[in-house]
N, C-alpha and C positions, 0 to 999 in steps of 0.2 A: 677118848674121841678120836678119830680114824687122821691120816695122815691127810688126808684130803681135807679135813675140817680146821687143821691146827692153822691157827694163826700165822701168818707171816712176821718173820722175824726182825728186828730193826736194821738188821744186816741185810736182808733178804728187801726190803721197803727202800732204801735210799741205795740200791744197788738197781731197782727199776726207779728211780728219778731222774728224768731228763735233765739234756743238763743247763737247760735254760730255765731253770728251777732253782737256782743258786740262788739263796735270798741276797748276795752282791750285785746282784744284776737288775735295773731299774723296770724292767717289766715281770709279768704276772700271767703269760700266755706264750705261745711257742713265737721267737721273733721273726717278724717281716721283713721284706726289703728294706724298708724301709729304715727299720730299726736295728738292724745290722750297720746300714749305711753313716745312720744317724752318729752310732756306737763307735763307730771306723772313726767320725770326724772328732769324736770327743775323744779319743786316743792319741787323734794326731797334734789336738790342743796342747794336751796334758804334755807330750814328747817337745812340741814346742817352748812349752812355759818353762820345765826344766832346762834346755838348750840354750834360754834366752838370759834367765835367770842365771846362769855361769859365765856367759859372755861378757853380760850386760856391763862389768868394769872394767873392762879391759876392750870393749868397743867405746864406752863412754870418751875414753883418752886416745885411743885411736880411730874411731869413725863414730864421731857423735851425729854426721849427717844420717846415717845409714839408721845408728840405733833410732833415731827421731821415728826416721822416715816409717817403720817400724810398729811404735807407738808406743815410745818411752818418755814419761813427762821430765825423765832429768836429760837425757838427751835434747829433748827440744829448750830447756832451759841453756846448754850447753852451746848449741846454734844461734840463740837470741845473743849469747853473750859473744861470741863470734861474729855476728853483723855488727856489734858497736863499733870492730874492727877494720870492718871492711867485707866483711864474708859476701858473696852475692846469692848466696843461694837458698836461702832462708826462705823466701814467697815459693822454691818449691818445695822445701820441707814443710814446708805447712800446709801445702794441699797433701802430700801424702802421709804425713802426719795426720793428718783427719781422717783419713783413712782408713789407716793402721789401727787407730784406737776401735777402731769399731769392726774389725776385720770380723771376728771371729762372732758378734754378738748373734748373730742368727743361726748359730750352731746349737747355741743355750735354748733361744727361743725356742727353735724345732725340737729339741729333747724337752722340753717342758710339753709342747702341744701333743709330743706323742707319749710321755709318760705319767704327765701330772705330778701329783705330791708322789708318786714313787720315787721318784730318782731323786726328791729331796730329802726322803726317807735314807734311802743308799748313801747321798752323802754327810748325813748326820752322822751315820753310824752308830757306834755306842756310845758316845762321848755327848753327857748332859749337857757340857757348854756349848760344845757345835751346833744339839739340836734348839736351844735355847735361841741362838743367834740368830741361826736359819730361820724358826720362827717368827722372830721380830722383822726379820726381812720381809718375809711372807705379807705380814699382815701389811706393814707398809707400803709393798708393792700392790696390794690387792685395794687400798684406801687411797692411793697417792699416785693414780699410775703412770701419769705425765712426770711430775715430780720425782718419781722412782728412777726413772730414765734418766733425767737430769742429774739428780745427785750423784749418778754412777758415775760420771767422768771427775770427781772431784777427787783432790788424792786423802780420801778417808780411808780405812779398813771396812768397807763394805763385801760382804759377799758376793759381787757381781753377777758370776755364775746361779745363783739363787732367784735375783730378784730378774735375770731375762729370762730363766724357766717358769717362774710363776706369771709372768708376764703373756709366756707365749700359752700356756695351761687357762688362764683365764681370759685370754682373746683377743689379745692386742694384735690389732693386726701389725704384717709384718712391713708393710708398706710405712704405716704410723712409726714403729718402731727405729725404722730406719730412717726416716726424715725429720724425728725428733733428735737420733742419737748422731746424724751428722751437723745439724746445723750447731748443737751443745758441741760436740767434740771441735768443731771448725775455730769456736769461740773462744773454749778452754786449751786448745793449743796457741791460741794468739796469745792468752793470756801468758803460757810458760815461756814462750816467746819473749813479751815483754819484760818478765821478770830476769829471764835473762840477761837482756838488753839494757837493762836500768842494772843489774849488777855489774858489768861490762869487765874490764881489763883485771880486776881482781882474781874473777870464777878462770879465766883466760890462764892468768898466771901461776893460779894454784893448778889449776891440769896440770900446766908445763911442768912446773915443778915435783909434783906425786903421779902423772900418768900413768910411766914406766913404771910403775910397783903395782897397778892396779889389774893388771896380767896372772900377779902373783895371788891376787886377792880373788881373781877367777879360779885360780888353780885349787886354791883352799875352797871353795863354794863345791867344786868338782871333786876334789876327797871326801867331803862331808855328804856330798849327796850318794855319793856311793857306797860309803861305809855304811850311810843310815838305811839305805838299801838293801847294803847285805846283809845289817844286822836285824829289819824287820824280817826279809826271810827266813834267817837261821832260828829266829825267835818261835817264828811260826811254825816251821819243820821239829822244836825240840818238845817230843812227847812232854818233858818235864815242865814245860810251862801251860800246858794245856790243862781243863778243870777237868 
């Protein structure tokens, strides 16, 4: 067999592969402008989620109104507790938090509309547990469209992003999604405020007592996030860890 007829080696094949053919990406085609913009927004949401998870404990003590307005049920409960003592800002927080809880719903809906099942496959990765959990959420969202939107606002461990993506892929209109989401968000936010109002002074007293230590909790979370990212990066780049 001549050199011209010899088959390409694996190295040559992998070299010819385009960057967008990476299996960790949610598309199986050359990305369009919409693909790139939506993917960038998912990155923004991911960064925001990490930042807010680090800041949440400290903000709960020093800026509960801001935290609640961004869409935090713990912040809303704290504002409700403050309202029992005469804090006047709870109506504004209620309105802002209603929007805060749904601020990124459209991103995942759009991602589901663009990439469908491929996105869920990427999120599931190689974890059998994540795959089973996401498949259950997918079946639930496809069978109970409206109920899935409502349940997404309860403080239970549901893969919210998966449900929103499935609804986008299944054809749920953005208007319907946002309408139901806003109504449900207003009701549940009011519930969190009411719980805080019912708890009242004990919650405020506990925050006054322990609040100054919560920034140390934020610092500990930051250290963990950085250390975990460093460990994953070093583990990925270490040849001895690859099969």
